[in-house]
C-alpha atoms as one frame of an Amber mdcrd trajectory, in Angstrom:
protein
   0.000   0.000   0.000   2.789   2.425   0.891   4.468   2.389  -2.565   1.087
   2.781  -4.249   0.381   6.050  -2.409   3.589   7.445  -3.832   3.240   5.891
  -7.283  -0.220   7.383  -7.799   0.808  10.748  -6.340   3.984  11.045  -8.420
   2.137   9.941 -11.559  -0.489  12.638 -10.926   2.289  15.188 -10.543   3.757
  14.444 -13.962   0.362  14.089 -15.652  -0.632  17.551 -14.439   2.702  19.173
 -15.200   2.895  17.572 -18.612  -0.648  18.586 -19.500   0.073  22.214 -18.675
   3.116  22.091 -20.938   1.094  20.529 -23.753  -1.637  23.158 -23.381   0.888
  25.992 -23.427   0.525  27.349 -19.892   1.760  30.951 -19.646   5.054  31.130
 -17.784   6.768  28.147 -19.397   8.618  30.523 -21.710  10.051  32.293 -18.644
  11.380  29.012 -17.276  12.906  28.090 -20.614  14.421  31.560 -20.720  16.531
  30.646 -17.675  18.571  28.343 -19.916  18.370  30.590 -22.970  15.655  28.643
 -24.799  12.768  31.099 -24.666  12.562  31.427 -28.454  12.228  27.642 -28.749
   9.273  27.455 -26.337   6.648  26.571 -29.003   8.677  23.493 -29.974   9.901
  22.455 -26.521   6.607  22.733 -24.631   4.993  19.733 -26.386   8.192  17.722
 -25.955   8.292  18.506 -22.240   4.613  17.599 -21.972   5.062  14.216 -23.669
   8.178  13.554 -21.587   6.204  14.111 -18.372   3.318  11.925 -19.519   5.785
   9.113 -20.272   7.340   9.489 -16.818   3.870   9.216 -15.262   3.089   5.999
 -17.132   6.388   4.371 -16.173   6.111   5.323 -12.491   2.537   4.061 -12.291
   2.746   0.820 -14.274   6.406  -0.258 -14.468   8.657   1.798 -12.180  12.352
   1.562 -12.986  15.090   2.814 -10.666  16.818   4.799 -13.413  13.538   6.524
 -14.275  12.808   7.239 -10.596  16.244   8.834 -10.284  15.599  10.929 -13.398
  12.138  11.891 -12.122  13.769  13.079  -8.882  16.317  15.176 -10.760  13.652
  16.536 -13.118  11.337  17.431 -10.230  14.196  19.190  -8.441  15.163  21.130
 -11.559  11.629  22.265 -12.371  11.211  23.401  -8.753  14.481  25.360  -8.906
  13.379  27.052 -12.113  10.786  29.032 -10.152  13.217  31.190  -8.156  15.726
  31.176 -11.025  13.016  32.783 -13.190  12.457  35.526 -10.606   9.651  34.029
  -8.520   9.866  33.976  -4.687  12.058  31.279  -3.140   8.950  30.032  -1.300
   7.832  28.557  -4.646  10.794  26.174  -4.572  10.114  24.976  -1.038   6.423
  24.447  -1.831   7.471  21.929  -4.507   9.695  19.720  -2.369   7.249  16.833
  -2.748   7.741  17.016  -6.517  11.212  15.507  -6.113  10.806  14.054  -2.625
   8.044  11.717  -3.830  10.042   9.943  -6.572  13.139   9.867  -4.341  11.111
   8.172  -1.584   9.990   5.560  -4.119  13.603   5.031  -5.129  14.497   4.319
  -1.491  11.781   1.642  -1.368  12.808  -0.159  -4.574  14.054  -3.647  -3.659
  16.279  -4.387  -6.640  19.853  -3.748  -7.714  18.980  -3.325 -11.373  18.603
   0.227 -12.657  16.832  -0.761 -15.867  14.328  -3.519 -15.090  10.909  -2.825
 -13.525  10.765  -2.986  -9.744   8.866  -6.116  -8.667   9.297  -5.865  -4.902
   9.466  -3.080  -2.334  11.570  -3.122   0.811  10.646  -1.988   4.303  11.119
   1.771   4.566  14.554   2.748   5.897  14.938   5.576   8.393  16.083   7.864
   5.573  12.643   7.376   3.997  10.878   8.984   6.960  13.457  11.774   7.227
  13.039  12.587   3.548   9.243  12.682   3.757   9.296  14.822   6.900  11.487
  17.357   5.112   9.348  17.212   1.968   6.001  17.646   3.743   7.317  20.336
   6.100   8.930  22.264   3.241   5.757  22.001   1.167   3.694  23.495   4.007
   6.244  26.162   4.885   6.628  27.199   1.247   2.891  27.363   0.632   2.351
  29.128   3.937   5.039  31.680   3.152   3.402  32.486  -0.171   0.088  33.106
   1.607   1.206  34.818   4.829   4.386  36.650   3.850   4.325  37.153   0.070
   0.498  37.378   0.123   0.202  35.975  -3.383  -3.001  37.415  -4.945  -4.217
  33.966  -6.018  -5.163  33.074  -2.438  -7.445  36.088  -1.980  -9.002  35.468
  -5.383  -9.833  31.869  -4.491 -11.374  32.688  -1.098 -13.350  35.519  -2.664
 -14.607  33.199  -5.430 -16.201  30.849  -2.874 -17.869  33.706  -1.010 -15.432
  34.316   1.856 -15.532  38.092   1.601 -16.939  39.461   4.859 -14.055  39.310
   7.312 -13.426  41.731  10.212  -9.882  42.539   9.084 -10.437  42.223   5.346
 -10.211  39.393   2.872  -6.432  39.412   2.984  -6.570  38.277   6.609  -7.987
  34.902   5.506  -4.926  34.188   3.368  -2.584  35.348   6.128  -4.279  33.076
   8.681  -4.132  30.190   6.193  -0.436  30.843   5.666   0.455  30.920   9.351
  -1.535  27.750   9.998   0.516  26.020   7.316   3.781  27.401   8.683   2.945
  26.059  12.157   1.839  22.711  10.707   5.144  22.459   8.849   7.059  22.896
  12.098   4.781  20.297  13.680   5.733  17.759  11.008   9.421  18.401  11.668
   9.112  18.120  15.445   6.292  15.659  16.216   4.803  13.987  13.126   1.662
  12.104  14.128  -0.915  10.161  12.148  -3.817  12.579  12.872  -1.680  15.588
  11.945  -0.455  14.031   8.700  -3.911  12.843   7.628  -5.286  16.319   8.407
  -2.508  17.857   6.305  -3.315  15.580   3.360  -7.021  16.483   3.569  -6.203
  20.176   3.974  -3.922  20.082   0.943  -6.566  18.366  -1.186  -9.163  20.895
  -0.034  -7.087  24.011  -0.640  -5.802  22.822  -4.011  -9.378  21.917  -4.996
 -10.124  25.639  -4.839  -8.405  25.942  -8.233 -10.904  23.811 -10.214 -13.828
  24.942  -8.038 -13.166  28.632  -8.588 -11.246  28.715 -11.873  -8.361  30.541
 -10.162  -5.803  30.372 -11.695  -7.753  30.511 -14.962  -5.489  28.217 -16.988
  -6.718  24.608 -16.847  -7.233  24.594 -13.043  -7.956  20.847 -12.966  -4.411
  20.197 -14.109  -3.192  22.518 -11.343  -5.028  20.279  -8.882  -3.686  17.059
 -10.409  -0.126  18.396 -10.513  -0.058  18.506  -6.697  -0.621  14.739  -6.448
   2.739  14.141  -4.749   1.821  16.725  -2.110  -1.270  14.651  -1.257   0.612
  11.345  -1.278   3.687  12.269   0.775   1.872  13.069   4.056  -0.256   9.924
   3.666   2.849   7.790   3.061   4.521   9.311   6.116   1.363   8.654   8.159
   1.527   4.973   7.186   5.176   4.835   8.249   4.409   6.466  11.604   1.484
   4.083  12.204   3.686   1.066  11.457   6.370   2.268  13.874   3.943   2.553
  16.807   3.967  -1.153  17.806   7.772  -1.119  17.889   7.980   1.935  20.101
   5.105   0.880  22.351   6.770  -2.517  22.781   9.626  -0.831  24.610   7.292
  -0.005  27.449   6.385  -3.668  27.885   9.883  -4.822  28.900   9.623  -6.686
  32.193  11.106  -4.868  35.170  12.286  -7.037  38.074  10.317  -6.399  41.232
  12.273  -6.776  44.480  10.871  -9.308  46.935
């Protein structure tokens, strides 16, 4: 079950990202401009889109270690392109799950071959949990920073579109409160990750990202915006499964017999 959470989430990520490239989302030219390829955007966008769709199919149906490693590197690079193109650094941190998800899958792959499909998955190593804690915390802190500190207009537009307009301190206060809640939750994941907290984070992330297709903000294919965040839904759930599995081991420590003096 644990690998499937991540496989579905990572596949969603690349399906959404690839679809936005295929449908010519505004902003892709800026990212290509970072490496001096802006003028080739009309040709490269469809190629990037097809590349991402192929990655999604492989991860979902026949994951290969070499492809998981490439998906990790590709997710890291596309996240870095945001600040390199002039966007706030918070945008990079919000996308940690984009490369943390495929890297977590790579840690679970129980095979030495880099080129044959993974048929078995190993028990999660400690590095698996550390990676997911960093990914989920960074995702929350990045998203929270965009809402509370940068005050990205998209957040106000989404809350306004669902009728949240009458607030004592103005509509902007809703986004600021949302942002600080996410910042605190991110610290909570780093310090004391618990199953209820992680499940709540997954549900919260699904709910807030669902505002895009529900409100049409941003206006460009908002359903693909929702799908693209699949790894951000899967990572907290995968970490919750890991935490739940560790409970019997830790609780067993308390059951060690203590000699009672006669």
